[in-house]
Each structure stands twice: as structure tokens, then as C-alpha cells.
C-alpha positions, 0 to 999 in steps of 0.5 A: 432522767434528766433534771427536767424529765424531759429528756428521760432516762440518759448520762452525761451533761448535754441532756442537762443544757437541754432541759436548762436551755428549755427551762429558759425558752432560749431558741435553736440559735442561741442554743447553738451559740451556748453549745459553742461557747460551753465546748470552747469554754466547759467541754467538761461540764457545759451546764456550767455556762448558766452558773457561772459568768465567768463561762460567759465573759471569757466568750466576749474576749473572744474574737469567735464570738465577736459577733455575739457580744450583746447578745452574751451581755444580755445573758449575763444581764437575765441570768447574773444580774437579776 
């Protein structure tokens, strides 16, 4: 069962990733961004981007995410600097 029980019985990390996104009230567009970051920097366990700021900092330095630097910095501030 997923962490918050929203998705029922399942295996793998994506249900947990989706549950954490729901917990943080992350909209669909932002969820896609976070999923892209997770797939690039933590494909074995996408949930790690919520636990370790280094994954988001890698995204800031990556040209593929250059248009999203402000948004990624906001995640870092909200999740790790408070």
C-alpha cells in the first residue's frame, strides 16, 4: 500500500512519489517537472528528490532545467531551508 493510502496496493516507487506530490499539493505541471528531475538524477528511487536537496541542486546546474531554476530554488527553500 502506498504511504498515504491514496493509491491502494502497488509496488515500486512511483506510487510513493505520487503520494508525496499529493501531500505537498504539487500541481500537475510541477509534478511533471519533479518527475523529469527524478528520472534524470534518481531513476532508481524518485522519492529521493524530496529527501536530499542535492538532486534539486543538480537540476539547477543542468542546462535541461535552465527555465525552471526559480521554481526549483523555491522547492529547495520550502522543503529544506525551513
